[in-house]
C-alpha positions in Angstrom: 4.8 -21.1 26.3 8.1 -22.9 25.5 11.4 -21.4 26.7 12.7 -20.7 23.2 9.7 -18.4 22.6 10.7 -16.3 25.7 14.1 -16.0 24.3 12.7 -15.0 20.9 10.6 -12.4 22.7 13.7 -11.1 24.5 15.4 -10.8 21.1 12.5 -8.8 19.7 12.5 -6.4 22.8 16.2 -5.9 22.6 16.0 -4.9 19.0 13.8 -2.0 20.1 15.4 -1.1 23.4 19.1 -2.0 23.3 19.9 1.4 21.6 18.3 3.3 24.5 20.2 1.2 27.0 23.5 1.9 25.2 22.9 5.6 24.8 21.4 6.7 28.1 21.5 4.1 30.9 24.4 1.8 30.4 26.9 3.4 28.0 29.8 1.5 29.6 28.2 -1.7 28.4 27.6 -0.6 24.9 29.3 -3.6 23.2 27.8 -6.3 25.5 24.3 -4.8 24.9 24.9 -4.8 21.2 25.7 -8.5 21.3 22.9 -9.4 23.7 20.1 -9.5 21.1 22.2 -12.0 19.1 22.9 -14.1 22.1 19.1 -14.1 22.8 18.4 -15.3 19.3 21.1 -18.0 19.4 19.6 -19.1 22.7 16.2 -19.3 21.1 17.6 -21.4 18.3 19.4 -23.8 20.6 16.4 -24.3 22.9 14.2 -24.7 19.8 16.5 -27.4 18.5 16.1 -29.3 21.8 12.3 -28.8 21.7 11.5 -29.6 18.0 13.0 -30.6 14.7 14.7 -27.7 13.0 12.9 -27.6 9.7 10.8 -25.4 7.5 7.0 -26.0 7.2 6.2 -28.9 4.9 4.6 -26.9 2.0 7.7 -24.7 1.8 9.9 -27.8 1.2 8.1 -28.2 -2.1 9.4 -24.8 -3.3 12.9 -23.7 -4.3 13.3 -21.6 -1.2 15.2 -24.3 0.9 17.6 -25.0 -2.0 18.3 -21.3 -2.6 18.7 -20.5 1.1 21.0 -23.5 1.5 23.2 -22.6 -1.5 23.4 -19.0 -0.3 24.5 -20.2 3.2 27.2 -22.3 1.6 28.5 -19.4 -0.4 28.5 -17.1 2.6 30.4 -19.6 4.8 32.8 -20.4 1.9 33.5 -16.7 1.5 34.4 -16.5 5.2 37.7 -18.2 4.2 38.5 -15.8 1.4 42.2 -14.9 1.5 41.4 -11.3 0.5 40.0 -10.7 4.0 42.1 -12.9 6.3 40.5 -12.3 9.7 38.5 -14.9 11.6 36.6 -12.3 13.7 35.7 -10.1 10.7 34.5 -13.1 8.7 32.4 -14.3 11.7 30.8 -10.9 11.9 30.0 -11.1 8.2 28.5 -14.6 8.5 26.3 -13.3 11.4 25.1 -10.4 9.3 24.1 -12.6 6.4 22.7 -15.7 8.1 21.9 -15.4 11.8 18.6 -13.6 11.5 17.6 -15.7 8.5 17.0 -18.6 11.1 13.8 -16.8 11.9 12.4 -18.5 8.8 12.2 -21.6 10.9 11.4 -20.1 14.3 8.6 -17.7 13.3 6.2 -20.2 11.6 6.2 -22.3 14.8 5.8 -19.3 17.0 2.8 -18.1 15.0 1.0 -21.3 15.7 1.0 -20.3 19.4 -0.7 -16.9 18.8 -4.1 -16.8 20.4 -6.4 -13.8 20.3 -4.5 -11.9 17.6 -6.4 -8.6 18.4 -4.7 -8.5 21.8 -1.2 -8.9 20.2 -1.9 -6.1 17.6 -3.2 -3.7 20.3 -0.2 -4.6 22.6 2.3 -4.1 19.8 0.7 -0.8 18.8 0.3 0.7 22.3 3.3 -0.8 24.1 5.9 -0.6 21.4 5.1 1.5 18.3 3.3 4.5 19.9 5.8 5.0 22.8 8.8 5.0 20.4 7.0 7.4 18.0 6.1 9.7 20.8 9.7 9.6 22.1 10.9 10.5 18.6 8.4 13.5 18.5 9.7 14.7 22.0 13.3 14.3 20.8 12.6 16.3 17.7 11.3 19.2 19.7 14.3 19.4 22.1 17.3 21.6 21.5 20.3 20.1 19.7 22.3 20.1 22.9 19.7 18.4 25.1 20.6 15.2 26.9 18.3 13.2 24.6 20.2 14.5 21.5 23.7 13.9 22.7 24.6 12.1 19.5 24.1 15.3 17.5 27.0 17.0 19.1 29.5 14.7 17.3 28.3 15.4 13.8 25.6 18.1 13.3 26.1 17.9 9.5 24.6 14.4 9.4 22.5 14.3 12.6 20.6 17.6 12.2 18.5 19.4 9.6 17.6 23.1 9.8 18.4 23.3 13.4 16.4 20.2 14.3 17.8 16.8 15.3 17.3 13.8 13.0 15.5 11.5 15.5 16.9 8.2 16.6 14.3 7.3 19.2 15.3 4.2 21.2 17.9 3.2 18.6 21.6 3.9 18.4 21.6 5.6 15.1 19.4 7.4 12.5 19.2 4.4 10.2 17.9 2.1 12.9 15.1 4.5 13.7 14.4 4.9 10.0 13.9 1.1 9.7 11.5 1.2 12.6 9.6 4.2 11.1 9.1 2.3 7.8 7.8 -0.7 9.7 5.4 1.6 11.7 4.1 3.0 8.4 3.5 -0.5 7.1 2.0 -1.6 10.3 -0.5 1.3 10.4 -1.3 0.7 6.7 -1.9 -3.0 7.1 -4.0 -2.6 10.2 -6.1 0.1 8.7 -6.7 -1.8 5.5 -7.6 -5.0 7.3 -10.1 -3.1 9.5 -11.7 -1.4 6.5 -11.8 -4.5 4.3 -13.3 -6.8 6.9 -15.2 -4.2 9.0 -13.0 -5.0 12.1 -13.5 -2.1 14.5 -10.4 -2.6 16.6 -8.1 -2.9 13.7 -9.6 0.1 12.0 -9.1 2.5 15.0 -5.7 1.1 16.0 -4.5 1.3 12.4 -5.7 4.9 11.8 -4.0 6.0 15.1 -0.7 4.3 14.3 -0.7 5.4 10.6 -1.6 9.0 11.4 1.1 9.3 14.1 3.7 7.5 11.9 3.0 10.0 9.0 3.7 12.9 11.4 6.9 11.4 12.9 8.4 9.7 9.8 9.9 12.9 8.2 11.5 13.9 11.6 14.1 11.2 10.9 15.3 13.3 8.0 15.7 10.2 5.8 14.2 10.5 2.3 14.3 6.7 1.9 11.9 6.3 4.9 9.2 8.3 3.1 9.9 7.2 -0.5 10.5 3.6 0.5 7.1 3.3 2.2 5.5 4.1 -1.2 7.2 1.3 -3.1 4.8 -1.6 -2.1 1.7 0.6 -2.0 0.6 0.2 -5.6 1.0 -3.6 -5.4 -1.0 -3.8 -2.1 -3.8 -1.6 -3.5 -3.9 -3.7 -6.7 -4.2 -6.9 -4.8 -7.1 -5.6 -2.7 -8.9 -4.0 -5.6 -10.1 -7.3 -6.9 -13.6 -7.2 -5.3 -16.1 -4.7 -4.1 -15.0 -4.8 -0.5 -11.4 -4.1 -1.5 -12.4 -1.2 -3.6 -14.3 0.3 -0.7 -11.3 -0.2 1.6 -9.0 1.6 -0.9 -11.5 4.5 -1.2 -11.7 4.6 2.6 -7.9 4.6 3.0 -7.6 7.4 0.3 -10.1 9.6 2.2 -8.3 9.0 5.5 -4.9 9.9 4.0 -6.4 13.1 2.4 -7.9 14.1 5.7 -4.6 13.4 7.5 -2.7 15.4 4.9 -5.0 18.4 5.4 -4.8 18.2 9.2 -1.0 18.0 9.1 -0.9 21.0 6.7 -3.0 23.0 9.1 -0.8 22.2 12.1 2.6 23.8 12.6 4.0 21.2 14.9 2.8 18.3 12.7 4.0 19.8 9.4 7.5 21.0 10.5 9.1 17.7 10.0 7.8 17.6 6.4 9.0 21.1 5.8 12.5 20.3 7.0 12.7 17.0 5.1 11.8 18.9 1.9 14.6 21.4 2.7 17.1 18.5 3.1 15.9 16.8 -0.1 16.2 20.0 -2.2 19.6 21.1 -0.8 21.3 17.6 -0.6 24.3 17.4 -2.9 23.2 14.0 -4.2 19.6 14.9 -5.0 20.0 14.6 -8.7 21.9 11.4 -8.8 20.8 9.4 -5.7 18.1 7.2 -7.4 20.1 6.6 -10.6 23.3 5.7 -8.6 21.3 3.2 -6.5 20.1 1.5 -9.6 23.4 1.5 -11.5 25.8 0.9 -8.7 25.4 -3.0 -8.6 26.4 -3.1 -12.2 29.5 -1.1 -11.5 30.4 -3.4 -8.7 30.4 -6.5 -10.9 34.0 -5.8 -12.0 35.0 -5.0 -8.4 33.7 -8.2 -6.8 34.2 -10.5 -9.8 33.3 -14.1 -9.3 34.8 -14.6 -5.9 34.6 -11.3 -4.1 36.7 -10.0 -1.2 35.2 -12.2 1.5 32.3 -12.2 3.9 32.5 -9.1 6.1 35.1 -7.2 4.0 33.0 -4.1 3.7 31.7 -4.1 7.2 32.1 -0.8 9.0 34.4 -2.5 11.5 36.6 -4.2 8.9 39.4 -1.7 9.5 39.7 -2.6 13.2 39.2 -6.3 12.5 41.5 -6.9 9.6 45.3 -7.3 10.2 47.2 -4.2 9.2 44.1 -1.9 9.2 41.3 -1.5 6.7 41.6 -3.4 3.4 41.6 -1.2 0.3 38.5 -1.9 -1.8 37.6 0.6 -4.4 34.1 2.2 -4.1 32.8 0.8 -0.9 31.8 4.2 0.6 28.2 4.3 -0.6 24.7 3.5 0.7 23.5 0.8 -1.6 23.6 -2.8 -0.3 23.4 -5.0 -3.3 26.7 -3.7 -4.7 28.4 -4.3 -1.4 27.1 -7.9 -1.4 28.6 -8.4 -4.8 31.9 -6.9 -3.6 31.9 -9.4 -0.6 30.4 -12.5 -2.1 31.1 -12.1 -5.8 28.6 -12.3 -8.7 27.3 -15.8 -7.8 26.7 -14.9 -4.2 25.1 -11.6 -5.2 22.7 -13.4 -7.5 21.7 -15.9 -4.9 21.1 -13.1 -2.4 18.8 -11.4 -4.9 17.0 -14.6 -5.8 16.4 -15.4 -2.2 14.8 -12.0 -1.6 12.7 -12.3 -4.8 11.4 -15.8 -3.7 10.3 -14.4 -0.3 8.6 -11.4 -1.9 6.8 -13.8 -4.3 5.6 -16.0 -1.4 4.4 -12.9 0.5 2.6 -11.7 -2.7 0.8 -15.0 -3.1 -0.2 -14.8 0.6 -1.6 -11.3 0.1 -3.7 -12.3 -2.8 -5.1 -15.3 -0.9 -5.9 -13.5 2.4 -9.6 -13.8 3.3 -9.9 -12.6 6.9 -8.8 -9.6 8.9 -5.9 -11.3 10.7 -4.5 -12.8 7.5 -5.0 -9.6 5.5 -3.2 -7.6 8.2 -0.2 -10.0 8.2 -0.1 -10.3 4.4 -0.1 -6.5 3.8 2.5 -6.0 6.5 4.9 -8.8 5.5 4.6 -8.2 1.8 5.4 -4.5 2.3 8.4 -5.3 4.5 9.9 -8.0 2.3 9.3 -6.3 -1.0 11.2 -3.1 -0.2 14.7 -4.6 0.2 14.3 -6.2 -3.3 14.4 -2.6 -4.6 16.4 -0.8 -2.0 17.1 -0.9 1.7 19.7 -2.8 3.8 19.0 -6.1 5.6 22.7 -7.2 5.9 24.4 -3.9 6.9 21.5 -2.5 9.0 20.8 -5.0 11.8 17.5 -3.4 12.9 16.2 -3.6 9.3 17.5 -7.1 9.0 15.8 -8.3 12.2 12.5 -6.7 11.1 12.9 -8.2 7.6 13.5 -11.8 8.7 10.8 -11.6 11.4 8.3 -10.6 8.8 9.7 -13.1 6.2 9.2 -15.9 8.8 5.6 -14.8 9.3 5.0 -14.7 5.5 6.4 -18.3 5.2 3.9 -19.4 7.9 1.0 -17.6 6.3 1.7 -18.9 2.8 2.1 -22.5 4.2 -1.1 -22.3 6.2 -3.0 -21.1 3.1 -1.3 -23.8 1.0 -2.5 -26.6 3.4 -6.0 -25.2 3.3 -6.1 -25.0 -0.5 -4.8 -28.6 -0.8 -7.5 -29.9 1.5 -10.3 -28.0 -0.2 -9.1 -28.3 -3.8 -11.7 -30.2 -6.0 -10.7 -33.8 -6.5 -10.7 -35.1 -10.1 -13.3 -37.9 -10.5 -11.9 -41.4 -10.8 -12.2 -42.9 -14.2 
């Protein structure tokens, strides 16, 4: 295996584990550990550049993706020199947030060509990564608020606890990072289960059911409504794509039965249902429960007049902007909110915001096409997983201002590019030729 793939693997491992290292084992090295994953990815990019040409798969070059991605990169870099945010370090952090992980669009298609025995990879990811983190989260949830594993709750119980229970962070540094991982776990379990049911693949079926069931129990323990509601966004599209033939309809019916059985089992178990009960309490008592969804949808429109054509500069709304900007935090009206698209408009202006949205829509469309074309268990699993992951940020979710979510997004986007390209090559070679006149 080439050296750049080892660095890419190190990057993936650090995404999952660097929070645990920062919290429990090496708190004095918090900043270096935070930067380490980016150093690993940069190392992978450099080694890849010495090993192969840095380019997208040939079929993708015939689409608008390279042009939109390139224009977006130009806008991001140009906005790094915006005089509204005159700090080199702050702008560099902003450029990293927008562009660094997007390089996975080039690395992942080549990495996927080296995958052999995909069943082993799926089982390894499930048993060595997803299940241990979920079990750790379950353990964390059942520990007192003042336990060593819940030390972060001491600083802010209003945000980090619900009904006397901690909002779990697992191996991540903060609640949002664990939320991104839980959403991925739900999608992974869904994709593996559907691939197993649709193609009668025993290993995928049992691994998927186990991961999906455990993720359904643990997801509400994060206390984030977006984790649960966000996982439902791609579900209708996935079921529609699979409902096109008899096998797909049978898989959908089988999934529905499994979910109903899981729901009944959770309802009959106190330890399994407590997370859902506490999440319901938070949802019904939160001060923004009546306006949260509408504000997410309308906020980007409100930010058009704030960002204008040119915006405040790359990185201007970053949480560390106050420390990075000369003279303290720059004063931008209305940046204290959760939605991402509005913040992108504030930083990059209207043009940059539209390019950002267009880039996400293109990737979601490619993943949708790959989902409709998938014709074996491995491709179906990848298609359901990648489509679910890349569709959600088109509607909501952060891939710029949540580095865990951003890493997962671009890893899956790169896999979607590989899958679509592979299908496109196959279709071109097997497309009926017009008879010569």
